[in-house]
N, C-alpha and C positions, 0 to 999 in steps of 0.2 A: 678236610685234612687230606683225603685221597687226591683231590684236585691239586693241592699244593705239592704233594709228593710226586704226582705225575709231571707237573711243570718243572720241578727240581731235577727229575730224571732226564727230561727232554733237554734242559739247559746243560746238564752234565755231558750228555751225548753230543750236543752241538759243540761244546768246548773241546771235547775229545777229538771230534772230527776235524775241528779247526787246527788243533795242535798236530794232528797226523798229516794233514795235507797242505798246510800253510807253507812249509819249506819248499814244496814242489811249486806252488804258485809264485813264491818269491824268486826261486831260481828261474822259472820261465820268464818272469817279468824282467829280470836283469839281463838274461841272454837275448831277449827280444830287442834290447837296445843296441846290441853290437853292430848290426848293419848300418845304423845311423852314422857311424864313424867311417866304415869301410865300403859303403855301397858304391863309391865311385871307382874302386879298384877291382877289376875282375880277378886279378891274382890273389888279392887278400880275401875276396869272397870265396874263392876256391879253397883256400887254406882253412877258413873257418867252417865251411861246409864239410870238409873232410873231418875236421874236429868234431862236428856234431854226429857224423856217421860213426866215428870211433866211440863216441859217448854211447850211442845206441848199441854198438857191438859189446861194449864193456858192461852195460846194464844186463844184457842177455847172458853174458858169461858169468856175471855175478849170481844170477839165478841158479846156474848149474854148479859153479864152484862154491860161491859164498853161502848158498842156502843148503846144499846137500853134500858138499865136499867132493864132488866129482871133478877131477882134473881133466878137462877136455882140451887136448892140444890140437884141436882141429877147428878152431874158431873161423879161420880164414876159409877152410874147406867147406864148412857149412854155409857161410855167407856166399862163397863162390858157387855152391850148388844152386842157391836161389838166384844168384846173378846170371850164371851161364844158362840155366834152364829158361829163365824168362827171356834172355837175349836170343837164344837159339830159336825159341818158339816164335818170337816176333820177327826176327830177321830172316830166318830160313824157311819158316812155315806160314808166315803171315797171320799169326794169332793176334787178337786185340791186346792192348796194353794191360788191362786189369786182369783178365783170366790168366795170362802168362805169369803175372806176379803171384797170383793166388796159387797156381800149380807149383811154382818154384818154392814158395813158402811151405806148402804141404810136403813136398819132397824132402826139403831140408829137415822139417820136423820129424818125418818118419825115420830118416836115417839117424838123427840124434837120439830118438827114442829107442831105436834098435841098438845103438852103441851102449846106452844106459842099461838096457835089458841084458845084453851080453856081459857087461861088467858085473852086474849083480848076480846073474846066474852062475858065473865063474868065480864069484867071491873075490873079485879083484879090488885091492885097496887103491888109494889115490895114485900111487906111483905106477902101478901096473896098468891102471886105467889110462894114465898119461901115455904110457908106452904104446898101448893098443890104439889110442886115438891119434897119436903121432904117426904110427904106421899107416893108418887110414888117410891122414893128411898127405903123406908122401905119395900114397897110391893115387889120390885125387890129382895131385900135381902131374904125375906121369900120365894119367888119363887125359888131362887137358892138353898136355903137350903132344900126346900120341894121336888123338882124334882131330887131326887138322881139318877134316871135312866138316866137322861141326863147330869146333872152337877156334879155328884159324891157327892153332898151334902157337909158335913163337911170334907170329905176325899179329895175333890178336883177332878180335871180332868187333866189327862196327855194329852198333845197336841202332836200328833205324826207327823203331816205333815211337821213340820219345821226342821226335822232331817237333811235333805240334803240341807238346805238353809244357806245363810251367816248370818242369824239372830241368829244362835246358836254358832257362832265363838266368839272369845274374843274381838277383836277390831272392826271388820266390822260393827256390830250392832250399835255402837256409831255413825258412819258416816251415817248410814241409818236414825237414829232418828235425827241427826243434819240436814241432808237434809230435813227431814220432817219439822223441826222447821223453816228452812229457807223458804221453800215453804209456810208455814203458815204465816210467817212474810210478804212475798211478797204479798200473798193474802190479808192480812189485809191492807197493804198499797194501793193496787189496789182498794179495797172497799172504803177505806178512801178518795181516790182522785176521786171517781166516784159520780154520782148522788145518788146512793144507800147510800154511806157514808154521804152525805149531809142530806138525809132523816133520817138516823140513829141518827145523832147528833141532829137533830130537835126533834126527839122523846125523846132522853135522856134529853135534856135541858128543854123542855116544851111540853108535849104531846098535850095539848089543843091548844096551838098556832100552833103547827105543823099541827094538823087536820084542823084548820081554814085556813091555808095557802095551803091546798090541798094535804097534805101527807096522803096516805092511811095507817092508823095505823095498821090495821090487816095484810095487805100484808107485810109491812116491818118488823113488829115484827116476823111474821112467817118466813120471809127470814132469819132473824138472828138466829132463832131457828133451821131452817133446816141446815144452813151452819155450825154453831158452833157445833151442834150435830153430823153432818157428820164427822167433824174433830176429835171429841172425839171418835166416833166409830172406825175410821181408826187407830188412835193412840192406842186404846185399843186392837184392833185385832192384830196389829203388835207386841204389847207388850206381848200378850198371846203366840204368836209363838216364841218370843224371850225367854221367861221364860220356855217354854215347860211344864209348870205345872201352873194351876190357881186354886184358891180356892175362897170361898165367901169373905175372907179377902182381896184378891187382889184388888177388886174394892169396898170395903166397904166404907160407908160414912165417918167414922173416919179416914180411911187410905188415902182417896183421896180428898173428898170435903173440909174438914177442911184445909188440907195443900194447896190445890189449892187456896182457898179463901184468906188464909194468904199470899201466894206468890203474888197474884194479888194486894192486898191492900198494901203490903209493896213496891212492884215495882212501882205501880201507876195505878189506874183504868183508862182505856181509853187511856193509852199511848201505843205506839207500842212496845218499848223495855222493858217496865215495867215487863211483865210476865217473860221474860228471866232473867232479873236482879234478880227478886224475887226468881225464881227457883234456880239460881246459889247460891244466898246468903243463902237460907234456906237449900240447900243441904250441903253446907259447915258447917253450924251450926249443922245440924244433925250428920254429920260425926265427928265433933270436940267433940260432947257430947256422942259419942257411948260408951266410956269407963266408963261412970258414972252410968251405970246400972239403979237402981231404982230411982236415983236422976235425971236421964236424963230428964224426963217430966217436973219436977219443974224448972230445969235450962233452959230448952228449953223455958218455959213460961216466965222466967225472961228476957232472951235474947230478945225474941220477944217484950216484953213490952218496953225494952230499945230502941230497933230499931224503934218502932212505935213512941216513944216520940221524937226521933231525927228526924224522917221523917214522920210527921203527915199526909201529903198529898201523901206520897209515894216518893220513891227515885227520879224517873224521873221528876215528877212535881216540887219537891223541888229544884233539881239541876237547872232546867229550870228557876224557879223563882229567884234563887240566881244569875244566869248568867244575867238575865234581870235587876236585881237590880244593879249589878256591872256595867253593861253597862250604865245604867241611871246615876249612880253616876259619871262615867267617863266623860259623856257628860257634866254634870253640873260643874265638876271641871275644864273643859277646859277653859283657860282664853279667854276672848273676845278680838277681834282684837283691837289694839290700834289705835285711831284716830289721824291723823296728827293735829298739833296745828293750831288753827284758822279755822278749818273746822266747818261748821254749818250743823245741821241736815236738811234733805230735808223735805219740807212741804208735 
């Protein structure tokens, strides 16, 4: 009997793992087919690579905002810290490719953790955290523009170290960033299924109740800041080497933070696949409106308003709610078993 019970438990765990990670595998398989259609066009490959980069940004931002409710309006700044640090070390100081990326990632992580620590220690809510991080983002942009000796200022900085890597080819970078997105999704799921994920959800739902139940608010908020910022720094560093040229506009607030926030809200805050769905959808919208020149921004806004009216809670939560509603209606519409004549109910 004990052997049968052990086998049943193992089978249940295998099914649970399959249900948890199969959406990631399916998403990766579908996205892996995209270059089969667009591999002949360098322009289209550039567009879809940027889409994958923004998917990585949005997953990282989802860990910070969607998991613990910290409104970081410095997504572009944290990615830019990773990108500019790696680019400066390789182009100005001759550092090897990988160590420069590691240091850029660690620096972005440290700054993100520090911002989380300041927000918690000062008891800042989401709005004031957003104000503080926005101020940091603007300070970062002024620093990039002011230190022309390091960043090139408005003229930008040419990244030299990536010349001999696969990041500068046409198709291979897409799979590099797709792999990064898959790793980020797996990491998100691992966190979600761990005690850290339970603490994150407690903080997001009710910080006071979480603290009363023994959750260390400072520790777990800083954890989210460290992890999400490291992910942003790594993606920004790889993107800098892929582009081979970066400028202040590459990681500017308007170019990164606004788009990432829209992608996350559209896909579904706090959902695992929401960031990917939002990034794919908004990348398609961007490309569809590219020929409308000056009308593009207005049309982009109209399309976003329509999308948000259709999916107020985000695509993933809306679809999940619709599926649950249909399942409930299906159960209610199932006819009850017909009782044989003469039967009496049991007391």
